[in-house]
C-alpha positions as CSV (number, residue, x, y, z in Angstrom):
1,M,123.6,64.6,116.7
2,I,121.3,64.9,114.0
3,E,123.8,64.3,110.8
4,I,122.4,65.7,107.4
5,D,123.4,66.4,103.9
6,G,122.9,69.7,102.8
7,S,122.7,68.4,98.8
8,Y,119.9,66.2,99.3
9,G,117.2,66.6,97.9
10,E,116.4,70.5,96.4
11,G,120.0,71.3,98.2
12,G,118.5,74.9,99.2
13,G,118.1,77.2,102.3
14,Q,115.3,75.6,103.4
15,L,117.1,72.5,105.0
16,V,119.4,75.1,107.2
17,R,115.7,77.4,108.2
18,T,114.2,73.7,108.6
19,A,116.9,72.0,110.9
20,L,117.0,74.9,112.6
21,A,113.5,75.5,113.5
22,L,113.6,72.0,114.9
23,S,116.4,71.4,116.6
24,T,115.7,74.7,118.7
25,L,112.0,73.2,119.2
26,T,113.3,70.1,120.1
27,Q,116.3,70.9,121.8
28,K,118.5,68.3,119.2
29,P,121.6,69.2,118.2
30,F,122.7,68.5,114.1
31,Q,125.4,69.5,111.9
32,I,124.6,69.5,108.6
33,T,127.1,69.6,105.7
34,N,127.6,70.3,102.1
35,I,124.8,73.4,102.6
36,R,123.8,74.5,99.4
37,V,126.7,72.8,97.4
38,N,125.4,73.1,94.0
39,R,124.1,76.7,94.4
40,P,126.2,79.4,92.1
41,Q,127.2,80.6,95.3
42,P,127.4,78.1,97.8
43,G,126.6,78.1,100.8
44,L,125.0,79.9,104.5
45,K,123.0,83.1,103.0
46,A,122.3,86.9,105.1
47,Q,119.1,85.7,105.7
48,H,120.7,81.8,107.2
49,L,123.2,83.9,109.3
50,T,121.1,86.3,110.8
51,A,118.6,83.0,111.5
52,I,121.8,81.7,113.3
53,T,123.0,85.2,115.6
54,A,119.1,85.5,116.2
55,F,119.1,81.9,118.1
56,K,122.1,82.8,119.8
57,E,121.0,85.6,121.6
58,M,117.5,84.3,122.4
59,C,118.6,80.7,123.5
60,G,122.5,80.9,124.0
61,A,122.5,78.0,120.5
62,Q,125.7,77.6,120.0
63,T,127.5,76.7,116.5
64,N,131.1,76.3,115.0
65,P,132.8,79.4,113.8
66,V,130.2,80.8,110.7
67,E,130.3,83.4,107.7
68,I,128.8,83.9,105.0
69,G,129.9,81.2,102.3
70,T,130.2,78.8,105.1
71,T,129.1,75.2,103.7
72,T,129.1,72.8,107.5
73,L,127.7,74.3,110.5
74,R,127.7,72.4,113.5
75,Y,123.9,73.3,115.9
76,I,123.3,73.2,119.7
77,P,120.4,74.0,120.9
78,K,118.8,76.0,123.8
79,P,115.7,76.6,124.9
80,V,114.5,80.1,123.8
81,K,113.5,82.8,125.7
82,A,110.8,85.5,125.1
83,G,111.0,89.1,124.8
84,T,111.2,91.0,122.3
85,Y,114.3,90.9,119.4
86,N,115.7,93.5,117.1
87,I,116.6,91.7,114.1
88,D,118.6,93.5,110.7
89,I,118.5,91.1,107.9
90,G,120.4,94.1,106.0
91,T,120.1,94.7,102.8
92,A,116.6,92.8,101.2
93,G,117.1,89.5,102.8
94,S,114.2,88.2,103.1
95,I,111.7,88.5,106.2
96,T,109.6,86.1,105.4
97,L,112.4,83.3,105.0
98,L,113.5,84.3,108.5
99,L,110.5,83.7,110.1
100,Q,110.7,80.1,108.7
101,A,113.2,79.5,111.1
102,L,112.8,81.5,114.0
103,L,108.8,80.9,114.4
104,V,108.2,77.3,115.2
105,P,110.2,77.6,118.9
106,L,108.4,80.7,119.5
107,L,105.2,79.1,118.9
108,F,105.2,77.1,122.3
109,A,107.8,79.4,124.4
110,A,106.7,80.5,127.9
111,K,105.3,84.3,127.4
112,K,105.2,86.4,124.5
113,T,107.4,87.2,121.8
114,T,107.5,90.1,119.9
115,L,110.3,90.2,116.8
116,I,110.8,93.6,115.4
117,I,113.0,92.7,112.1
118,M,114.7,94.8,109.6
119,G,114.8,93.5,105.0
120,G,113.1,92.8,102.3
121,T,109.2,92.5,102.0
122,A,108.9,90.9,99.1
123,G,111.4,89.5,96.8
124,K,112.7,86.6,94.1
125,W,112.0,83.3,95.6
126,Q,110.7,84.3,98.9
127,A,106.4,84.6,100.1
128,P,105.5,88.6,100.1
129,I,104.8,89.7,103.5
130,E,101.0,89.6,102.9
131,Y,101.0,85.7,102.0
132,F,102.4,85.4,105.5
133,E,100.2,87.2,106.9
134,F,96.8,86.6,104.9
135,V,97.3,83.1,103.8
136,L,99.9,81.6,106.3
137,L,99.1,82.5,109.8
138,P,95.3,81.8,109.7
139,F,96.4,78.1,110.0
140,L,99.0,78.9,113.1
141,Q,96.3,80.5,115.5
142,R,95.8,76.9,117.2
143,F,99.2,77.0,118.0
144,A,99.3,80.7,118.7
145,R,98.5,84.2,118.7
146,V,100.1,85.8,115.9
147,T,100.1,88.8,114.8
148,C,102.7,90.8,111.5
149,T,101.9,94.5,111.0
150,M,104.1,96.4,108.1
151,Q,105.9,99.7,109.2
152,K,107.7,100.1,105.7
153,R,108.0,98.2,102.6
154,G,111.4,97.4,101.0
155,Y,112.0,96.4,97.6
156,Y,114.8,94.8,96.0
157,P,118.0,95.7,96.2
158,K,118.4,98.3,99.3
159,G,115.2,96.7,101.8
160,G,115.1,98.8,104.5
161,G,111.4,96.8,105.3
162,K,110.7,96.6,108.8
163,V,107.7,94.4,110.0
164,T,106.7,93.2,113.7
165,I,106.3,90.1,114.4
166,T,103.8,89.2,117.7
167,I,103.8,85.8,119.0
168,E,101.5,84.6,122.0
169,P,102.3,81.3,122.8
170,K,98.8,79.3,123.9
171,Q,100.7,76.2,125.0
172,S,103.7,74.9,125.9
173,W,106.1,72.1,123.7
174,E,105.7,69.9,126.5
175,A,101.9,70.7,126.9
176,H,101.3,70.4,123.0
177,T,102.8,66.3,123.3
178,K,100.2,65.5,125.8
179,S,97.2,67.3,124.7
180,P,97.6,68.7,121.2
181,P,95.3,71.4,119.1
182,A,93.1,69.6,117.1
183,V,94.6,68.2,113.3
184,F,94.7,69.6,110.1
185,S,91.7,68.1,107.9
186,L,92.1,69.8,104.7
187,A,91.5,67.3,102.0
188,D,89.2,68.8,100.0
189,Q,88.5,72.7,99.4
190,G,85.3,73.9,100.8
191,K,83.5,77.5,99.1
192,L,85.1,80.6,98.1
193,V,83.5,83.1,99.4
194,Y,85.6,86.3,98.6
195,I,89.0,86.9,97.0
196,K,91.1,89.8,98.2
197,G,94.4,91.0,97.3
198,V,97.1,94.3,98.0
199,S,98.8,95.0,94.9
200,H,102.2,97.3,96.4
201,A,104.3,99.6,94.7
202,S,107.1,102.4,95.9
203,S,106.1,106.2,95.6
204,D,108.0,107.3,93.0
205,L,105.6,104.5,90.0
206,A,102.1,106.5,91.8
207,D,101.8,108.9,88.4
208,R,102.2,105.6,86.9
209,K,99.4,104.6,88.6
210,V,101.3,100.9,88.5
211,A,99.8,99.7,91.9
212,E,95.6,100.3,90.2
213,R,97.2,98.9,87.0
214,Q,98.0,95.4,88.4
215,A,94.8,95.1,90.8
216,S,92.6,96.3,87.7
217,S,93.3,92.6,85.3
218,A,93.9,90.9,88.2
219,Q,90.5,92.0,89.3
220,L,89.2,91.5,85.1
221,F,90.5,87.8,85.4
222,L,88.9,86.8,88.9
223,K,85.7,88.1,87.6
224,Q,84.7,84.5,87.0
225,Y,84.3,83.5,90.2
226,N,81.1,86.0,91.4
227,V,82.7,86.3,94.2
228,P,83.5,89.7,96.0
229,I,87.1,90.7,94.8
230,E,88.7,93.4,97.1
231,I,92.2,94.4,96.1
232,Q,93.7,97.3,97.5
233,T,95.9,99.3,95.9
234,S,99.1,100.7,98.5
235,Y,102.0,103.0,97.5
236,S,105.4,103.8,99.9
237,N,108.0,105.8,100.6
238,T,110.8,103.0,100.0
239,L,115.0,103.0,99.7
240,S,114.8,101.0,96.1
241,T,111.7,101.3,93.2
242,G,109.8,98.1,92.6
243,S,106.5,96.5,93.1
244,G,104.4,93.4,93.3
245,I,100.6,92.0,93.9
246,T,99.9,89.3,96.2
247,L,96.0,87.6,96.2
248,W,94.5,85.4,98.6
249,A,91.0,83.5,98.4
250,R,89.3,82.2,101.3
251,F,87.1,78.9,101.1
252,H,84.8,77.5,104.5
253,K,83.1,74.3,105.8
254,E,80.4,74.6,106.9
255,D,79.9,78.6,106.7
256,E,83.2,78.1,108.9
257,F,86.9,78.9,108.0
258,H,88.3,76.4,106.4
259,T,91.4,77.6,104.7
260,M,92.7,79.8,102.2
261,I,95.0,80.2,99.0
262,G,97.2,82.4,97.4
263,A,99.6,83.4,95.0
264,D,101.6,86.6,93.9
265,E,103.1,88.4,91.8
266,L,106.7,90.4,91.6
267,G,107.0,93.4,89.4
268,E,110.2,93.7,87.2
269,Q,111.8,95.8,85.2
270,G,110.4,96.2,81.3
271,T,107.8,94.4,82.4
272,T,104.4,96.0,82.8
273,A,101.5,96.5,85.3
274,E,99.1,95.1,83.5
275,N,100.7,92.0,83.0
276,V,102.0,91.7,86.6
277,G,98.5,91.3,87.8
278,T,97.2,89.5,84.8
279,R,99.8,86.5,86.0
280,A,99.2,86.9,89.3
281,A,95.4,86.3,88.9
282,Q,96.1,83.4,86.3
283,K,98.1,81.6,89.5
284,L,95.9,81.9,91.5
285,I,93.0,80.9,89.6
286,K,95.2,77.6,89.0
287,E,95.2,77.1,91.6
288,I,91.8,77.8,92.8
289,D,90.9,75.7,90.2
290,S,92.6,72.8,91.3
291,N,90.3,72.1,93.7
292,A,92.9,71.4,96.4
293,A,92.9,72.8,99.5
294,I,96.3,74.1,100.2
295,D,98.6,76.2,97.1
296,A,102.0,74.8,96.2
297,H,104.2,76.9,98.1
298,A,101.5,76.7,101.3
299,A,102.0,73.1,101.2
300,D,106.4,73.6,102.0
301,Q,105.9,76.3,103.6
302,L,102.9,74.6,106.3
303,L,104.8,70.6,107.1
304,P,106.8,71.5,110.1
305,F,103.4,72.9,111.3
306,I,101.5,69.6,109.8
307,A,104.5,66.7,111.6
308,L,103.2,68.9,115.0
309,L,99.8,67.9,114.7
310,P,100.8,63.5,113.1
311,G,97.2,62.5,112.3
312,S,96.8,65.5,109.5
313,V,96.3,65.8,106.1
314,I,96.4,68.2,103.1
315,K,95.5,68.0,99.7
316,A,97.9,69.8,97.5
317,S,97.6,71.9,94.2
318,S,101.3,70.2,93.0
319,I,103.9,68.3,96.0
320,S,107.6,70.3,94.9
321,E,110.8,68.5,95.0
322,H,111.1,71.9,97.3
323,A,108.5,69.8,99.5
324,R,109.8,66.4,99.0
325,T,113.3,67.1,100.4
326,N,111.4,69.1,103.3
327,M,109.8,66.3,104.7
328,W,113.3,64.4,104.7
329,V,114.6,67.4,106.8
330,I,111.0,66.8,109.3
331,E,111.6,63.3,109.8
332,K,115.1,63.5,110.8
333,F,113.4,65.8,114.0
334,F,110.5,64.2,114.6
335,P,108.9,60.6,114.7
336,V,106.9,60.9,112.6
337,K,106.6,60.3,108.6
338,F,105.3,61.9,105.6
339,K,102.9,59.7,102.6
340,I,102.9,61.5,99.6
341,D,100.0,60.2,97.8
342,G,99.0,62.1,94.1
343,R,98.8,65.3,95.3
344,M,97.2,64.8,98.7
345,I,99.5,64.5,101.8
346,S,99.2,63.3,105.2
347,V,101.7,62.9,108.4
348,K,101.4,60.0,110.8
349,Q,103.3,58.9,114.2
350,N,105.9,56.2,113.2
351,D,105.3,53.2,115.5
């Protein structure tokens, strides 16, 4: 039984999500204590409980009795079963945070799996669904064919978003351990070839042209790069009012895809649409000008996947305490060791 202190390092919910993902993949049970004990509302949140419930359905995992606020989780996994699963987080719980727990083991399931998830598609302290689809997914295609389709957008506080994720594994976990795909080699940035994005808002903001104003403001700042820029605008009938913008930059090496870098900004009451677009553009500019191959948020979220491929190297724009904590958890499940050298992260098999 792997023992994890949930107050270690950054001490957030990432420890729970990563542990659930890697435990289910490796079939190593764990117990985590002190879950989010230093947060204003300690213990498990709705999206953690949803992940646990989903794994109970997918693989018959066993746990101690848990509820919102529980600070100790004992988890005993079983192999996941492919299929179609309908999952409702409730209100605006983050779909992308839930996927951090569910996706890793499903990449190596026996057959195709479809997840139909209800919840929030954008919100504070979470990646918007466009960031997941256009920045993170390109890196995961080496493990499985993964597609993401948003049927309905969901903003805080009512949520109501709906996303379908389809995962078609390329090989089993046993086959992967014997013959893994090529490592991640992302020590440099490559050549910027285009910038794209989605500026979105609830339909009640259409008369004020919020999505168009966010997009125009971002585009104005990004013109300095002299590459094609395409920012789509989108309005949706949603349960709550909201807006946001997600931007991503694609880089090539020898005329082939090399890496993606992303940034996003959420609309807030009292903040103009122009400021939302400007802030998103400034975030992307900072990431591009860092000459890193991976943005700060992707560096954290990709760690479990680069751990699957010892020998991988990535250069991040910055390395957060969140990322360092994630490395600590990952090393408990895989026989690997992360090394940080400046902004370079490498992972090697333990001797």
